[in-house]
Each structure stands twice: as C-alpha cells, then as structure tokens.
TORLO-167303 format. One record per residue (C-alpha): residue number from 0; x, y, z; residue in three letters. Coordinates in Angstrom, 3 decimals, always signed. Example, Ala and Ser with C-alpha at 12.3 -4.5 7.8 and 13.67 -1.06 7.14 Angstrom:
<pts>
PT   num         xx         yy         zz   residu
PT     0    +12.300     -4.500     +7.800      ALA
PT     1    +13.670     -1.060     +7.140      SER
</pts>
This chain:
<pts>
PT   num         xx         yy         zz   residu
PT     0   +238.515   -170.255   +115.915      MET
PT     1   +238.137   -173.948   +115.091      ALA
PT     2   +235.510   -173.069   +112.488      GLY
PT     3   +238.003   -170.981   +110.488      THR
PT     4   +240.420   -173.905   +110.142      GLY
PT     5   +237.586   -176.200   +109.094      ASP
PT     6   +236.459   -173.667   +106.511      GLN
PT     7   +239.978   -173.329   +105.117      ALA
PT     8   +240.316   -177.106   +104.962      PHE
PT     9   +236.963   -177.398   +103.191      GLY
PT    10   +237.907   -174.719   +100.662      ALA
PT    11   +241.240   -176.406    +99.943      ARG
PT    12   +239.544   -179.784    +99.588      LYS
PT    13   +237.093   -178.324    +97.073      ARG
PT    14   +239.979   -176.810    +95.103      GLN
PT    15   +241.734   -180.168    +94.973      MET
PT    16   +238.604   -181.913    +93.726      ASN
PT    17   +237.851   -179.320    +91.046      GLU
PT    18   +239.794   -179.688    +87.819      PRO
PT    19   +242.113   -176.808    +87.087      SER
PT    20   +241.445   -174.586    +84.115      GLY
PT    21   +244.264   -176.239    +82.201      ARG
PT    22   +242.920   -179.740    +82.909      ARG
PT    23   +239.428   -178.646    +81.864      LYS
PT    24   +240.834   -177.335    +78.585      ALA
PT    25   +242.762   -180.581    +78.009      GLN
PT    26   +239.655   -182.673    +78.630      ARG
PT    27   +237.596   -180.483    +76.327      ALA
PT    28   +240.237   -180.733    +73.603      ALA
PT    29   +240.426   -184.519    +73.985      ALA
PT    30   +236.701   -185.005    +73.463      LYS
PT    31   +235.534   -185.063    +69.861      PRO
PT    32   +232.988   -182.412    +68.994      PRO
PT    33   +229.385   -183.522    +69.190      LEU
PT    34   +227.888   -184.068    +65.778      MET
PT    35   +224.214   -183.546    +65.195      ALA
PT    36   +224.164   -185.933    +62.232      ASP
PT    37   +224.092   -189.594    +63.369      PRO
PT    38   +225.536   -190.691    +60.020      SER
PT    39   +228.556   -188.446    +60.577      ALA
PT    40   +229.035   -189.952    +64.037      GLN
PT    41   +228.925   -193.483    +62.627      ILE
PT    42   +231.317   -192.572    +59.813      ALA
PT    43   +233.733   -190.977    +62.258      SER
PT    44   +233.719   -194.012    +64.545      LYS
PT    45   +234.139   -196.449    +61.643      LEU
PT    46   +237.055   -194.424    +60.304      LYS
PT    47   +238.747   -194.519    +63.725      ALA
PT    48   +238.156   -198.278    +63.959      LEU
PT    49   +239.619   -198.992    +60.529      TYR
PT    50   +242.630   -196.764    +61.216      GLN
PT    51   +243.285   -198.731    +64.390      ALA
PT    52   +243.014   -202.014    +62.468      LEU
PT    53   +245.542   -200.808    +59.895      GLU
PT    54   +248.130   -200.466    +62.649      ASN
PT    55   +247.641   -203.977    +64.038      GLU
PT    56   +250.060   -206.698    +62.941      PRO
PT    57   +248.848   -209.392    +60.558      ILE
PT    58   +248.259   -212.655    +62.439      PRO
PT    59   +250.902   -215.334    +61.799      ARG
PT    60   +248.267   -217.824    +60.607      GLN
PT    61   +247.151   -215.475    +57.821      PHE
PT    62   +250.709   -214.931    +56.646      ILE
PT    63   +251.312   -218.692    +56.573      GLU
PT    64   +248.072   -219.228    +54.654      LEU
PT    65   +249.026   -216.583    +52.089      LEU
PT    66   +252.455   -218.179    +51.677      GLU
PT    67   +250.881   -221.615    +51.094      ARG
PT    68   +248.517   -220.099    +48.526      LEU
PT    69   +251.458   -218.469    +46.735      ASP
PT    70   +253.261   -221.831    +46.586      VAL
PT    71   +250.112   -223.594    +45.316      ALA
PT    72   +249.527   -220.955    +42.634      GLU
PT    73   +253.108   -220.976    +41.448      SER
PT    74   +252.968   -224.787    +41.165      ALA
PT    75   +249.860   -224.550    +38.953      ARG
PT    76   +251.234   -221.930    +36.567      LEU
PT    77   +252.870   -223.223    +33.385      PRO
PT    78   +256.558   -222.423    +33.027      ARG
</pts>
C-alpha cells in the first residue's frame, strides 16, 4: 500500500514540474520565431536595440552641452 502513495506523490510532483499547456503556449508566443537568414536576425536585434535606446532619457550632460552650443551659436550670429 505504501507504494501506491509514493506513486501518486511522484505523479503529482511530475505534474508540478511540467509546464501547463497554457504556460507552454505563453513561452512559445514570447519567443521570436527562428529566422534562417542570419542577416534578418541581426537586423531584428539591431531594430530592437535602437527602439530601446529611443525610450531612454537623454543624459543631463548632453542636454547641458547642447544648451551651451546653442548659446555659443546665438552669440556668433549677426543681429
């Protein structure tokens, strides 16, 4: 009789360790499709990188530098 409980426990443990059908579908949907063309893979990764960079804030030092350049240019222009 002890073997039956062990078997049930083992089966339940395996179920817990196996991803459910819904989780498998979510993981599959989250992964980008494999591309046979290496150039397409590179292009896709570069596009994702540049999109992420577009969403990052501009560093304060760059903004200050641009402001100083604007002041310097406006001082040089004839009025």
